[in-house]
C-alpha positions in Angstrom: 7.1 62.3 -45.2 3.9 63.6 -46.5 1.7 64.2 -49.5 2.4 66.8 -52.1 0.0 67.8 -54.9 1.8 69.1 -57.9 0.1 69.5 -61.3 3.2 70.8 -63.1 4.9 67.7 -64.5 8.3 69.4 -64.4 8.1 70.3 -60.8 6.6 66.9 -59.9 9.6 65.2 -61.4 11.9 67.4 -59.4 9.9 66.8 -56.2 10.1 63.0 -56.8 13.9 63.2 -57.1 14.4 65.3 -54.0 11.7 63.9 -51.7 11.5 60.2 -52.6 9.5 59.2 -49.5 6.6 61.7 -50.1 3.4 60.6 -51.8 3.0 62.7 -54.9 -0.3 63.4 -56.5 0.1 64.8 -60.1 -3.2 66.8 -59.9 -4.3 70.3 -59.2 -6.4 71.0 -56.1 -9.7 72.6 -57.1 -13.4 72.6 -56.5 -13.7 71.6 -60.2 -12.5 68.2 -61.6 -10.7 69.7 -64.5 -9.1 73.2 -64.8 -7.2 75.2 -67.4 -3.7 75.4 -66.1 -1.8 78.6 -66.8 2.0 77.9 -66.9 4.6 80.7 -67.0 7.6 78.5 -67.5 8.5 74.9 -66.9 9.8 75.5 -63.3 7.9 78.7 -62.4 6.5 78.5 -58.8 3.3 80.5 -59.5 1.6 78.4 -62.2 -2.1 78.4 -61.5 -5.5 77.3 -62.6 -6.9 80.8 -61.7 -6.7 83.0 -64.7 -7.3 86.2 -62.7 -4.4 85.4 -60.4 -2.2 84.4 -63.5 -3.0 87.8 -65.0 -2.0 89.6 -61.8 1.3 87.7 -61.7 1.9 88.3 -65.4 1.3 92.1 -65.0 3.2 92.5 -61.7 6.2 90.4 -62.6 6.3 91.3 -66.3 6.2 87.6 -67.4 3.9 86.0 -69.8 1.9 82.8 -69.7 3.9 80.3 -71.8 1.3 77.6 -72.0 -2.3 76.8 -71.1 -3.7 73.3 -70.9 -6.4 71.3 -69.3 -5.4 69.2 -66.2 -7.3 66.9 -63.8 -8.0 68.2 -60.3 -9.0 66.7 -57.0 -10.9 68.4 -54.2 -9.1 69.0 -50.9 -11.4 66.3 -49.3 -10.2 63.8 -51.9 -6.6 64.7 -51.4 -6.7 64.5 -47.6 -8.6 61.2 -47.8 -5.7 59.8 -50.0 -3.2 61.2 -47.6 -4.8 59.6 -44.6 -4.8 56.2 -46.3 -1.0 56.3 -46.1 -0.4 58.6 -43.1 -3.4 58.0 -40.7 -2.1 60.3 -37.9 -2.7 64.0 -37.1 -1.4 66.2 -39.9 -0.4 69.7 -40.9 -2.1 71.2 -44.0 -0.1 73.6 -46.1 -2.2 75.3 -48.8 -0.6 77.2 -51.6 -3.1 77.1 -54.5 -2.1 80.4 -56.2 -5.2 82.4 -55.8 -7.8 79.6 -55.1 -6.9 79.0 -51.5 -10.2 80.3 -50.1 -12.5 78.7 -52.6 -10.9 75.3 -51.9 -10.8 75.7 -48.2 -14.5 76.8 -47.8 -15.6 73.4 -49.4 -13.3 71.4 -47.1 -14.7 69.3 -44.2 -12.9 70.5 -41.1 -14.1 67.7 -38.8 -13.0 64.4 -37.4 -9.9 62.8 -39.0 -10.0 65.5 -41.7 -9.3 68.2 -39.2 -5.6 69.4 -39.4 -3.9 70.3 -36.2 -2.1 73.2 -38.0 -3.1 75.0 -41.2 -0.7 77.2 -43.2 -2.4 79.0 -46.0 -1.5 81.8 -48.4 -3.7 84.8 -47.8 -3.6 87.8 -50.1 -6.1 90.0 -48.1 -7.1 93.4 -49.2 -8.7 95.0 -46.1 -6.8 93.7 -43.1 -5.9 90.4 -41.5 -9.0 89.9 -39.4 -11.3 90.9 -42.2 -9.8 88.2 -44.5 -12.4 85.6 -45.5 -9.8 82.9 -44.8 -9.2 84.2 -41.2 -12.9 84.6 -40.6 -13.6 81.0 -41.9 -10.9 79.4 -39.8 -11.7 81.4 -36.6 -15.3 80.4 -37.0 -14.1 76.8 -37.3 -12.2 77.1 -33.9 -8.7 77.8 -35.2 -6.5 80.6 -33.9 -4.2 82.7 -36.0 -0.8 82.3 -34.3 1.6 83.7 -36.9 2.2 85.2 -40.3 5.2 85.0 -42.7 5.0 87.3 -45.7 1.8 86.0 -47.3 1.2 82.8 -45.3 -1.0 82.7 -42.3 -0.5 80.0 -39.6 -3.5 78.7 -37.7 -3.7 76.2 -34.9 -6.7 74.0 -34.0 -8.0 75.4 -30.6 -9.4 71.9 -29.7 -6.0 70.3 -30.0 -3.4 69.8 -27.2 -0.9 71.7 -29.4 -2.8 75.0 -28.9 -2.5 74.8 -25.1 1.0 73.3 -24.8 2.8 75.3 -27.4 0.9 78.6 -27.7 -1.0 78.9 -24.4 -4.2 79.6 -26.1 
């Protein structure tokens, strides 16, 4: 069980049917309270509020944006706060914000109950893994990069018992 944030009403409906015990927030995650949402198709996984990222997807995958509309958004702090009201234990944070991962993460409070034990985050770095702004931000916040799967980086909180027991770091 957990919290999912899904601004696409078609995917939110699917999610609700498949994962009935999750808490679903029908918003985008952004530093702004409203964003223009770029939707490729009703069930496309890469819909985004980031026009630059939408253009990259459109060009690289030869698909066009089918619709643009304004949607409400919550900050990552607001989302985690709502999550902790229902699930007050340690948590894993999985960010996939289609091009806005860093801008959202850099505004997030990584302390106290808001501090995830593990962070999975999409990172489309240009220069190298350790030059990535996401990696630098998380390493400066006492997280260690412990794995990578295609475009997702996996970080563990170095102050947690998980880092010692599972990873020996």
